N, C-alpha and C positions, 0 to 999 in steps of 0.2 A: 504495499500498498503505499502512496507515497507518501514523503514526511510530512506535507502541508498538514493533509487528511488526518495524520495521526496527531498534531500538533493540536487542530480543531477541532477533534473527537476528545483529547484531553481536555482542552477550557469547556468544550460541552459540556461533559462529565463529571464536572466542576473539581479537575486539578488546578484554578486558579481562584479558587473560593465560590460556594455552594447559591451566591444569589445570581440573579437572573443579570444582574448590571457586568459582572466578571464572566459569566457563562455564555452571553453575548458581544464581550470585547466593547462594552458602550461604554461611556463616562460613568464617574458616580452620581449616584441621584439622578436617572433616566427617568423622563414622561412613562406610564401609563402608555402613552399611542408611541414610544420610541420601542420598548420591548417588544410590542406586541408588532412595529412594522420589523425588527429586526428579526422575532424569531418568526415571523412568517417569510421573511426573505431566506433567511437560514434553513426553513421547511424545507419550501421551495427546491434550493437547492440539493438538499440531502435529496428527496428524493429522486431528483434528476438522476444522482448517481446509484440510489436502488435499485432503477428499473433499467436505467441502459445496459444492451447488450454486452457492449465490451467493458463494463465494472466487472474486477473481479470480483468472485464468492465473497473472498475476505472483508472487498470493499461492501458489496451489496447489504453484509449483514451489518458489520459497522454503521453503515447509513442506514436502516433501518431501525438501527439502536438508537443513532441520532435524533431521527425523525416521531421517536418515541417519548425522548425527552423533552426537544422541543414542544413536543403536543402540551406535557407535563406543563412545562412554562407558561403556553399562550390559558391553560384553564388555570392558570393560578389570575395573570393579568385582567379577566371579564370578557365579555364582548368584543369582537374584532371589531372596528372602525368598515363604517359603511362610507365609498367611496361612488 
C-alpha cells in the first residue's frame, strides 16, 4: 500500500489524536460545517479507493475501514448540509 495511504489511515484511525479535527487534519476548533465537509470529501475518496478495480485487496480492505471510521465521525456531527 502506498505510504501516503498508510499515513492517512493512521491519522484517520486516531494515530494523531481521537478528536475529529486531528483525524481529518483540520485546524483546532473547526466548525461543524468544516468537520462535515472534510469528512464527506474523505469518505468519497476512500470509497473510490475501495471500489477501484486496480486497488490491491489490502487497500480495498483498509479503505472500507477508513470509510466506516469517517461515517462514525459524520454520525457525531449531525445532519449533512443541504446544498
